N, C-alpha and C positions, 0 to 999 in steps of 0.2 A: 824204481818206487820203493817204497820202506813202509810195507804192516808187519802189523805182529800177530801171531798164535797163542795160546791162552793153554799151556801145555796141564793137560789136566787126564790125561789120562798115562797105565802104567807106559804102555808102547815107549809113548812122547817122552814118557820117565829114560827107559835104556835108547830114548834114540839121541835127549840130553848127555846123560853118561860118554856118549859113543864118541859126541863135540867137544865135550867139559877136557877129555883124553886126550884130543888131538892139540886141540889147541895148549892147551895147560903143558905138558907134552914138550913142545915149541916155544912157548915163550918164558914155564919155569924152571925146563932141568938148569940150567945154568946158573937158573941161582935157589935154588930147597935143592936142587937133583930128584934125580928119576922116580930115585923109591918116594919122598916122600909124597910126587909129581899118585900115583897111582897109590900108595892109602891116600891120599889125597878124599882122591878121587872116590872108593870106595867105601871110606866115612863119613865123604858131605852130599854125593848124588846120587848113592848105591838111587832108585825105583822105589828102594822103600824108604827109604830118611824124606826123599824129595813127596812121596804121597803124605809122609806122616805132618811133614813142614804145611804141606800145601792148606790141609788141613788141620793148625796148626796158625791160616793171616799173613801165608807166607803167598808170594804169586810172586808163580814163572811162568815165564816169554821166551818164545823163541820172537825174536826178530824176522824178517824175510826183506831178502831184497832185489825185489824181479821177480816176487814169490819162490828163489830160495832160501832159506834157515841159512844165513849167512851172521849167529848171534843169537849171546841170548842171553838175559835178565830175572835179578829175582830181589827179593822186598819182601817188606817184610813193615809198617804198621805198629809202634809199640809208644800211645801215646798221641806225646806228639813229640816223636822226634820217628821216623821213617826209618829205617835198618839199607840203607844197597849193599845185598849180601853178594851178587855178585852180576860183573857185566863187562862181556868179553864180543870182540867181532873175531870171527876167524881170518886168517892173514892175507888170502885173498880179494879176501873183503874191508879190508882196513885205508883207511885213508876216502872213505865212500858217505861222512858224516853218516855212521851208521852209531858209533857209539853214543856223538854229540841226539844226533836221535834219540836215544835209545834215552837218555841224560834228562833232555824233552820233557817223556812221557814221564815220565816216573819223577823229575819236578814239578808240570801240575800236578800230578796226580796225589802226591806231597798238597802242597796246595789248596783240593777241592777238601784233602781230607782232614786242612784242616790244619796237618803241624806245624815246628818253630823250623824244623832247622832237617838236614836228609844228612844220612854219617855213617862211613869205611872205612873198613879194615884194607889196610895194603902195605905187603912185605916192601920196609926202608930200602934193601934192598933191589927193585924194582924199576928202577928213577926213571924208564915212559912211561910206564901209570904213574908212579906222582908227579910227573909232569904235569900231567893233562886231566888229571882230579886239578891241580892248583891254577892251571892256566880257564879251565872250569869256576871258575873262585872257592874251590874245598881252599881248606888250611891244617895244622897239624894241627890236632886241637888234646892230642897228647899221645905217647908209647903201650904198647902192649907186651909185654913177656906172653905166650900160655904155651903149655905145655901139654898139647894135641895126641898122644899115647904114641906109642909106635916108639918108644927114639923122640920125636920133629919139636921142633921147638917153630912157633909164629911170630917172628923181630917184627911186629909192627906197630906203622900209624895207624893215626883212630885220627880220621879224618874229618872233619860237618863243611856245613853244607849253612846260610842261612834262606832259610823259604823266607 
């Protein structure tokens, strides 16, 4: 059974960073290198940053599989768009429909809010995630290279899903 736990406290934010770091080290180290993973965790998922983003219209939630935190997502409403910032599943829970369930939840939230599309950014070399997003109906809308500091560049596809 899949349920959700909205992230609203600093302790949950700390738990989120721990989960995100574990997942990202396993998944992204071959793509970006370990140094960029740690840099991005500190820059984008410190408890202070997450709490600030929650105050700025972001929603963060853990996805629970049979009561266990097994993944997480974050999203933000941007007028007619819904920005899907993060959607990750712990390795032990992949293949159980958790990612798709989170996406279905996000789609419903976007429709209810009157959004016309969902968009996300994904590393061009993240072949497994790009394939999943395409399977779900996303398409590559454009490409972007973003200097995130620390000597790191994010080389991404911007993908869209029409609601």
